[in-house]
N, C-alpha and C positions, 0 to 999 in steps of 0.2 A: 502493499499500498508504497503513493508518494504521500508525502508532507501538502499541507493543506499551502495553499497560497497564499502570500503574502501580504498579498490588492487583496483575497479576499480576507487572511484578517482579518485588519487594517479598518476594512464595512463594519464586519462586524464586532466587531469591537467598540468604532465608535455610533454604530445602532443600538449595539445594547449600553453602552453610558447615557449617549442622545435618550433612549426610555429610563434609567433608574434617572436624568437630570430629571424630567415631567414629572417625573412620579413623584421626587422629594421637590420643587413647585405647589404641586398641585398637595402638597400637606404642609403649605405653606410656608417652606424657605425661602433667606431671601435667592435672587441670582450670586449675590454675591459671597454668599456664605457659603451655602456654591463651588462660587469657582477657586473659592482661596482652599473647601477644601480636596477634591480635585487638583489645583494642583500640588500638593502640597504630598493627598496621597503619591499622585503621581511619578515627584519629586524625592517622599524615600525611598521609593518603592527602587528606582535608579539609582540612583546615593547605592541601595544592601547588593543591587545587582551589578554594577560597573564601577562603584571607589567615589568618591569625594571630585579627585582632580577634574576626573572626568563631565559629571552632569557639570560644575564649572564651567567647563569647558564652549557644553551649550550652548547653555543659559550666557556668557557670555553674548556667545548669539541672534541668542533672540532681539535684541533690539532690532534688528535689520532686517528677519526677516515679517518680523509683531510689522512695518513699514515699508516689508515690500508688499504686505497683503498674502499674506504662506496662509492668516490663519485666519479671515473677513471672510464668512458664512454666507452675510447678505448683500446685497449689490449697494455700492451707497453708507454704505457705513463705516 
């Protein structure tokens, strides 16, 4: 059996996270709190897997990636 396609895995992971996000919003959790918790959880998991320095290096690249629109899901934002 072959390994799942990475693009399919990313799409499935994003769908699962967005479903959980919508559920939390429906329970009254503020979007800012969700975002903060999601970023914390992701970074903590990445530090555990890769170590502090590689994750810090990746985070140093985030401003340029944000400005380039990599994280913009809706047009005009």
